[in-house]
N, C-alpha and C positions, 0 to 999 in steps of 0.2 A: 105357611103355618109351621113347617118344620124349623125354618130359620128362626121364627119367633120363639118356638119352644126351646131351641138351643140357647138363644140369647137369654131367656128367662132363667135357664139352669145356671149359666155363667154368672148372671147378676145375683142369683140367690146364693151361690157359693161364695162370691166375693163379699156379700153383705154379712155372711156368717163368719168370715175370716177377719176379725177385728184388727189383728196384728198387721195384715197386709194393707188394710184400709188406712191404718195409722201411718205406716211407712209410705204409702202412696201419696197421702195428702199433707202429712206433717213434715216429712223429711225435706221436700222442696222448700217449704217455708223456713225451716231451720237453716238450710244452706243459703238461701237468699238473705236472711237476717245476718248470717255470718259475713257474707259479702259486704253488706251495708256497713257493719261496724268496722270491718277491716279497712275499707277504702275511705270511710269517713275519718278514721283516726290516723290514717297513714300520712305522715308529714314529710317534708323535704329533709333528707338526711344531710348531715354536715360532713364535709371531706377534710381530712387532716393532711396538711402539707408541711413537712419540715424543711427549713432552709439553713444554710451555713455559708457565711462569708458572701452573702448576696447583697447587691446595692440596695440601700434603703428605699430609693425611689421605686425600684422594681418591686420590692416587697410591699410597699404601700399600695401600689396599683394592683397587686395580686389579691390583696385582702378583699373579701366579699362576705355576703350574708351566709353563704353556704360553704365557704372555703376558710378554714381556720389555719392560721400560720403559726408554726412552732419554731422559734429560733433556738438552734442547738449549737453548742460549742464543743461537745464531746468529739474527740479525734478518733472516731470509729467509722468503719465503712458503712455505706448506705444500706446494704443488705442486712447487716446486724441490727442497725437502729430501726429499720422498718419492721423486722420480725419481733423485736423487743417491745416496741411501742405501738405497733399496728398502724403505722402511718400509711396513707394511700400513696404518698410519693415523697421523694427527698431531692431537694435542689441544692446544688453547690456551684460556686463560681470561682474561676481562675482567670483573671483578666477580663476579657470580653467573651470567654468561653464558659458556657453553662452546661452542666451535666444533670439531667433529670432522670432519676431512677423511680420507676412506677411499680407498685405492688401488682397491679393489674388483675387482682382477684375479683374486682367489681368494675365492670365496663362503664357504668354510669359515673363512678368516681374518677376513673381515668379520663373520660371525656370531659368532665368538669375541670380537671386540672389543666388539660390541654387548651380548652376554651378560655380559661382564665389567663393563661400565659399569653395566648394570642391577643386577647383583649388588652392585657397590660402593655404589650409591645406597641399596639396601635395607639394607646393613650400616651405612652412616652414619646412616640414619634410625633404625635400631634402637638404635644406640649413643647417639644424641641423645635418643631417647625414654627410654632407661634413665637417662641423666643427669638428665633433667627429672623423672623419677619420684623419684629420690634427692633432688633439690632440694625437690620438693613435700613429701616426707616430713619433711625437716628443718624446712621452714617450718611444717608442721602441728604439729610438736612445739613450736616456738617460740610459735606462736599459743596452744596449750594452756597453756603456761607463762605467757604474758602474760594470758590470761583468768583464770588462777588469782589473779594479783596485780592484775587490773583495770587493765592498762596502757592508756593512752588511744590509743596508736598501734598497737593490736593488729591492725588490718586493712590497714595500709598495705603491709606486706611481701608480702602474698599475691599482689599483682598483678605483682611483678617476675619475669617469666618470659622466658627466652631462646628466641627463635624458631629453629627448625631451619633450617639453610641449604638453600634450594631452588635447585637448578641448572636453568638453562634451556639445553637442548641444541639446537644447530643442526648438522645433518649435511650435508656436501657429498661428492660422489662424483667422482673423476677419470675413472673408466670406468664406463659404465652408469648405473644409478639405483637407488633403493631397491627397485624391482620387478625388478631383474636376477635371472636364474635361473642355475643351474649350467650349463645348456646354452650360455649366452652366454660363459661362461668357457672352456668346452671347444671352442667353435666354431672359433677360429683353428687349433687343433691338428687338429680333424677335417677342416677344409678341406685341409690338407696331406696327411693320411692318405688321403682320398678320391682326391686327385690321384695320389698315389704308388701306391695299390692298383690303380686302373683302368688307368693307363699301364703298370704292370708286367704286368698280366694280358693286356692287349690286344697289347702288343708281343711278349710271349713266345709267345702262341698264334699270332700272325701269322707269326713266323719259323719256328715249328714246322710250320705248314702249308706254308711255302715248302720246308722240308726233306722232309716226308713226301710232298709231291706231286712231288718230283724237280726242282723249279725251282732249288734251291740247288746241286744236283749239276751241273746244266747250266750254271749261272753259273760254277761253279768250273772247268768244262772250258774256259772262255775265258781269255785272258791277264789277266783282272782280278786285281788284288792283293787280299789279305785286308783291308788298311787301306781300300782304295777300296770294297770290298764293305760293310764295317761302316759306313764314312762315308755311303754311300748309304742304307743302312737307317736310320741315325740321322737323317739329314736328312729322309727321306721320312716316317718315323713321327713325327719330331720336329715337323713342321708340324701334324699332327693332334693331337699331345700338347699343343702350344702353344695351339691353338684350344680344346681341351677344358679346359685350365687356366684360360684367360680366362673361359670360360662358367661354370665352377664358382665361381670367385672372385666374379664380378659377380653371379651368382645369389645367393650367400650374403650378399653385402653389401646388395643392394637388396631381396631378398625377405625375408630374416631381419632386415634393418635393423641390421646390425652397426655399432657405433660404432668408428671407426678413429682412434686418437689420433696415429698416425704417418702415413707417406706410403703412399698406395695403390700407388704404383709399387714401393715396397719389398716390399709384400705380393705383388704380381705377380712380382717378380724371384725371391723365395724359392720360390714355387710352381713357377715355370718351371725353376729349378735342380733342385728335387725331382723334377719330371717327367722331366728328362733323366737323373737318377740312376736313377730307376725304369726308364726306357727302356733304358739300358745294362745294368742288372741283369737285366731281363726277357729281353733278347737273349742274355745269357750263360747264364742258367739254362735257357733253352729248348734249349741244346745238349746238356743231359743228360737231357732228357725224350724218350721215344719216342712219346708220344701226348698228346693234350689232357688226358686223364684224369690222367696223371702230372704235367702242368704245373699242373693245379689242386691236386694233392696237395702241391706245393711251397709253397703259400700258408701252411699252418700253420707251416712251418719258417722261412720267410723274411719273410712279411708280418705275421703276427700278433704276433711279438715286437716289431716296430717300434712298434706302437701302445702297448705297455706302457712303452716307454722314451722316448716322445715328449713326456712331461710330464703325461699324464693322472694317473699316479701320480708324485708328486714324487720325482725321482731323488735329491735330497739326503737323503731319509729311508731310502734303501736301504743295504744292507751294502756294504762296500768292493768285494768282487768284482763285485757287480751294477752298481755305479757304473762300474767299469772296463769292464764288458761293454756298458753303455749308450753309451759313447763310440765303439763300433764300429757303431752304428746311424745311418744317414743321417737318419732321421726325428727323432732326438734333436736334431740341429743345426737341422733345418728347423722342427720344432715349437717349439723354444726361440726361434728368430728370429721366427716368426710371432706367438707370444704377446707377445714384447717389443715388436714394432712396433705391433700392434693395441691391446694393453692398457696399454702403458707409453709408447708414442710415441718409442721410441729411433730414432736416426738411422742412416743407411747405414753410417757409420764404425763404429758400435757392433756392427752385425751382420756387418761385413765378414769377421772371422775365421771365423765359421760358414759364410759363403758360400764362402770359400776352401777350407774342408774339403769342402764339397759338390762343388766342382770337382775336388778330388783324387779323390773317390769316382768321379766320371764317368771320369776318366782311367784309374784302376785297372781299372774294369770294361771299358773299351774295350780295354785291353791284354789282359785275360783273354779277351775275345771273340776277338781275333786268335789267341791261343794255342789256344783251343778249336776253331777252324776247321782246325787242322793235322790233326786226325784224319779230315777229309774229303778234304783234298788237301794235299800238300807243295808249297808255292810257293816 
């Protein structure tokens, strides 16, 4: 009977808490619907390969539905052209020697280029073999005719065979190496996500404890302004968020040995801005949670969608509505900036627009925080 009484109490409390019920039953449906639209609209991406002074026959065989060939004549090095036009690879030829330079920031694109080159070589060899067999058949017929008339030069033509062109391929990598894994491609984005997730969770729960313990109400009973209160929380939690960000970034770089083509300071700057966005967002969301359990339940609605639009799934392959929705996600700008700095070596000026948008997110969430505090006290 006591067990039944306890169960009834829990059920009654849950039924009274409409917010928890909504998060419990609606949040999974929202996430599943997001999965559906993401993977329904996700199309095969096109890989760009630039070629210079490459045999037309090889170029023709390289062309495919998902491999777009760009013929270039500019006399610039491969690294410069790849960075400028965002090519996945650059192929040049000198005699029978081929040099393939891969951006290698996307393992799927690298694999597609390699597979296309191997397939092209096989097709060329098959075509050359077929041509040789035809020539040999014609020569055999001529030899038979010559033998019938006892021609003195009957065996001289049989040695005239054309050798199949054998290409020697040398592969260079701008980011990583031939042993790079998919984890290395995702790591810059995952660093930003880990920073965002933990700062959001810790800041939100910390302010929630301030409110549930009565500390926030006592503070609001003083002449302190809402802006001063939010600024104090932001500065206090921000110091720890800054330290946490530096630890996560340095750990990822030195333990996982991540190659950074750009500036380490730019990597730190992007992650610090992401941390402050998460901090301001966590403080704001905590205003609508009445318990730590509810705060955790906000994660599927707020944090999980961030990871899908951060670049793990290429946003360019999504449908137009999803692409528009992606631009509302702070991690979209943070993940894009981190991937570009780490894997492509872009400069501060190139990521400055994304950093500016992250700052706008911080300002918006801080303003919303001040508005949310009105329900606790009119100042």
